[in-house]
N, C-alpha and C positions, 0 to 999 in steps of 0.2 A: 338384916341388914348388920354390917360392921361398919364400924367410922373410922373415915381416912386418919393422916396422923394430926390436920386440921380441923377435925371433929368433924368433917359433915360426912355423911352414910355414904357408903359404897353399895352397890347388889354384890350378893354373893358369888365367886367364880361358876358359872356352870358348862364352861365347855372342858373339851377334856384334855388334861395336862400329860403330854405324853414326851417321853426321853429312849434318846439312844442307851444302850448299854453295853457292855464289853460281856461278850456270850461265852458260855461255857460249852462246848461240844465232843462228842467224840473225835480221834483224833485220826481215825479211818473213815475218810468217807464215801467208801465204795457202797452201791446201793443193796450187794449182798450182805455186807456187814451191818450197816444200818437195819437192815431188816431183821438182822436175827438179833438186836440190842435194844432197838424200840419196843414200843408197846402200845397199847390202847389206853384211854384217860384211866387214874384208878379208881372210880366206880363201876367202869363196865367189865372190869377181870373178876371173874369166878374164881373160888378156891382152884379148880381142874387147869383154868386157863392160866392161874399164876405160876401152879407148876410147871407146865408145858412151857412158859414163858423164860422161866428159871433156867428150864432144863436146854433152852438153846443156846443161851451163851452163858459162860460165868459172869459177864458181864452185862448183863441186862437189866433195863431201869428201872426195871418190875421190883428188883431187889432194894430200890430205894424208895419207889414209891410208896411200896406195899412191904414194910422190912419186917412186919409180924406172920408173916406168911397166910394172911387171910386176906378175903376182900371187903371193902369199907362195908361198913355199917349201914344197913338197911338195902345194898346194892343185892342182885340174884344171888342167892345162896352163901349169903352171909352169916357167920353164926351170931346166935344173939348173944354170947356170953361177953367178959368183960377185954378189955385193952391190956396188950403187953405193955406194957410201962416200959420198958426198956428199949423198944424197937427203934423209937427216934434216932435214940443215940447211938444203936448200932448202925442205923442208917447215915448218920452223919461221920461215923468213924470209916465205914466202907468208902465214902464219897470223898475222903480226905486221903485214903489208900489209892483210889484209883487216879485221882490227881497227882499223888504223888510218883506213881506209876507210869504217868503219860496216854493210861487210856481216855480221859479225857482233859482239854488242853483250854487254856483261857485266851481269848483273842485280843491283841494287842492296843487296839482300836474299838471307838465305841460305836455301833450301827443300828441300824433299823433292817429286821429280815422282810422281806417280800414273800408271802408264803401264797402259794396254787394249791387247791386242792380238788383234780378231777378225775371224777367218779368214771367206768367204762361208759356208763350211758349218762348224756345230758349234761345244763352248763356245767365250767368249774365255777368254784369258789374262790374267791381272790383276796387276800388282806394283808394285814402288817402287823410284825411282832414287834412290841415296843413294851418299853416301863409305864405302867398308866398309874398316876396318882391315886390311892386311897382314902385320901383325906378327906374327914368326914365333913368339914365347911366347904365341900365343894357340892354340885349336885347332879354332876355331868352323869356319874355312872347310877341308872336305876335298877335294882333288881326287881324279878318278878313274882318270884316263888319263895316260900317258906324255907327255913332250916331247919337241919335236927342237930340240937347241941352238942350229943357229943362227936358227932362227924367234923363239927366246926373245930373242936378241943385237939381231935385226933392230928387235925390238918395242920392247927396252931403249933401245936408240940412237935409236929417234925420240922415247920418251916422255921421253928425257934433251933432245934438240933441242928438243921443244915443250913440255916443261912443261906438258903438257897430256892429262887424260884424253879421246883424240880419239872412241871410244865405249866402250859399257858390255861389261864381261863379264856373265854370266848365272848367278846362283846359284837353286837350290832348297831353301828352309829349312822346317824343321819346322814344321808347322801350329801357329797359335796364336791360340786367340779373338777375341782383342783386335786384330791385325793382321787380321784378317777384318771384326772391326766398323769399324775404323777406314777401312779400304777403303769398304766398302760405303759408308759418313757421306760420303765424299772424291768418290764417283762422281757424285753430284748435283751441277748445273751443268753453265756453257758451258765444254768443254775449253780451253787454251790454244794448244794445237797441235793439228791433224788433218792425217794424209795417207793415202791410200791405196798400197800398194807394186804392182808387176806381177805377183806373185800373188793378189791378192784382199783380201790382208789391210789391214784397216783399225787406223790407228794413230792413238790418242787420248792426248795428257798434258794432265795438272792440275798447275798449279803449287801448291802448299801451301806456307804461309808461318806460319799460325797456331802459335804459340808452346807452347800448351797440347797442340794437336794433335800436333805433333813430338815434346815430350818425350815425350807417351803411347807414340807408333810407337816413337821408340830404345828407349824401355825395353821392350816388347814385343817386340821384335826380339832383343834383349839375352837371352831368355829362349830363343831357336834357335839352333840349328846349321845351317849347310849344306853343299852338294855343289855343287862347280864342274858347271854345266849346260854351259856353252858361253864359252872365254875362257882354256884351262889357259896358253897362252903369256903371254898378257896378264899375267894373274896372277903367273906366274913372272918376267915382267919388272918387275913394280911391285914384287915382292920383293926381285930381283938391285939397281936402280935405289935402295932404300931401304937396302939392306946395303954397297951404296958410298959411301953420301951419308945415313951416319946420322940426320943431324939434318933432314933434308928432309921432303920429305911423306911420309907410309909408308900412304897410303889409295889406293884404286882404285875408280873410277867401275863402280857394279852394277849391275843390274837384279834386285831379291829378287823371285821368286816362290813360291809356297807347293808344296810336294808334296802332290799329292793333286788335290782340286777347286779349279778357279782354274788351276791350273800348268800346265806345257809336258808335250806328249807326244814320245814317245822314236822316231826312225826310225832306221835301218842309214845306214851308210854304209860302201859297198861299196869292192872292192880292183879295180885293172885292173895286170895283170903284162903290161909290154908286152915284145913280141919272142919270144912265146910261142905256137905254133900248136896250135890246140886238138886235136888227133890226139895231138900231144907231151905238153900237160899233162894230157887224159885216162889215156893209157897211163900216165904216173907216177904219177896218184891213184889208177890200179887197185890200185897196191903196196898201198894203206891205205886203201881204200875199195870198197863197191860204188858203181859207174858205172852207169848206166844213160841210152839218150838218150829225149828229149823229144819225139814227132811234133811240128814244125812245118810249115808252108808252103814258109816263106822269104818271105811277101810281109812289107811293110813294115808295123812294128805286131805281127806274130804273136808273135815274142817276149817282147816287153813285155807283151802277152796272156796268154799262158802264164805267164809270170813270177808274173803277178797271181793268176793263179789256183792256183798249186801254192806258193808259198810260207804258206801258212797252213796247211799240212800240217806236222805233230809230226814225221813219218818224214822229211822230207826236208831235209838239213842244210844241204844247200848248194848251188847252182846254179851252173854253168858254160857262159859263151856266147860267142864272138864276134861275136854280134852277126846271124848266120845259123843256127846250131845249138845245141841247149841239150842240156844234159845234167844230171843229180839226181845227187847224192852222200848215201849214206847209208852207214849201219853203218860208223863209223869202226872199226878194228881195234883190239885191243890193243896192237900197237907205237907205232900213231899216238898213241893217247890217252896212251903210256906219253912222249911228248916235252911232256906237262905236269908242268912240277915237283911232285909229289909232296907236297912242305912246304910250299905254298901254299895261301893260305886256299880254303877249298871254294867260297865265292862266285865266286873268281875262275877257280879251274878247271873249272865250270861253262860257261864262257861261251863262246858259238860263235867269237867273233872272235878266243879266245886259243889254239883248236885249232886255226884258221883258219892263224894264224901262225905256231905252232911245227910243227903236224904236218903242215899241207899244204904252204904257202908255204917254209918253210923248211927239213923235211924232205925232202919229196916233191919239190919244184920247185928247191929248193938256192937259194932269191931270200933276201936279206936284206931287213928291216921299215925300208928308209930310201927320202927321196922320190925317189931316182931307179931304184931297181928295183921300187917299187910305189907305182903312185899311187893317190888316192883320188877317189872320187866319191860326191857326195850325194843322187843319183836313179839309178833305172833307166835313164831316157835317157840320162844324162848317161855312165854303165858303157858303154853299148852304142857309143855316141860314139865315146868313148874307146879302147874296144876295135879299133873299126876302123881308126880314125888312127894306131895304135899298132901295128898286126898284133899285138895281143895277145889275152889272155882276160879278160873279167871274171868276179871271184867274186864273185857275190849273195849278201847274209846277210840274217838275219832280225835285225830288232833286238831289242836287250836289254829288259826292263821296266825302269820308274823304281825300283822293288825291287831289282833287281838291281843298278842303278848305287850306289843307296845303298849295298848291302849290301857291295860292294868296297870303297869309300870308306869306310866307318867300319871294314872290318879292316885297313887302311892298306896296300892292295893299289891297284896300278896296271895299269888296259887298256892295252893297245894304245893308240898314239897313234890320233889320228880313230878312236873307237871308238861314238861316239854321235853323232846329232843331233838335239839338241831343238828344237822348234818350238812355235810358231813363232818366227822371229827379228826382235829391235827392231832396228828402222832407225838407220842411222849418220848421224849428222850433225843428230838433230831437238835433241840436248843434250848438251854437252860441258863439261868439269868441267876449270878451268885449277888449278894447284896454287898460284898464287901468293894471297895476301889481299887 
């Protein structure tokens, strides 16, 4: 509780504080150009992917979000070595060059941006891009995952050097009827930006500047709270920057999507343990699980097809593979279950990824949960590829539900790092937010 000027206590604000902003965008808006200069989020870009994106256009945004020429720590294929200390300043210099040359242009008027992400199949996700407060005195934005300090520092250094939000985080906010009403109304008309990505997702954005609409939308969002769906490291970096520069910017660019209808889906992020033979992994796992071989022929695609058929079953806790053979793990023992702290909130204790981290990876395999010892993969093909390349095993997880994620966040708990993949993802480079007025 805080005290009012008269000394009477009043509650800490719990609703989202969302404001419009003057965006920085590419001067050329045709879809072909936007496809060449935009990128997936920084932590989804592998070293090979960064090279391809940088070669696609000399002004591709990847040159700013990954100025060191490599992927983010802890992402698939990321190097385990040190950080390029000069990279943030190089990114800042390049950003200033692009602005001076007119490659990027600043809006004259503040706006909120309506953002629709429509996959090739299934319903579209619709949200709003806005500048959201990261002030620690508010309880409106709840994290649900742990972060890795080196990754937070890397994003903070880049943020401090560029003084620009180069890509949005993603928040899932409480349902609010007036937000839904304003969203439906704003979808009419021709979008200001449109591009399709390599996954077949169509991204369309509308720039909304009408003052009455902005006031209504900000007021409606102030009646909601949100869970971080994507961008824990960037949110923590924005908070760290605000702590070290308390008089400066205390906001972060965020895509605000509703929980439930019109919102995001949750997929699993899998684990890959390098330098661990499947037989050795299975022998250790048998000390705490029932382990059974799943027959596969060994032909290309067979393991992936078998995974798709098995993971829907509630009895299968985990799948384990080296890319050639496939094992299923069920019936965790009481001893393995006891590795999960009993004092933790129930919503957290029930998560598959928690038991995998504490019981299987930690207790049975003796591996710490850090980016050098435990890689992450954002889909099954990537997990199988990494297992083969790193002479290791892929631990394939089931996704939690959005309700599970929200329950963990509201209980004040944190899931292990890189536990959830909310999809579809916004495209990086379409809208940037400079911190200066």
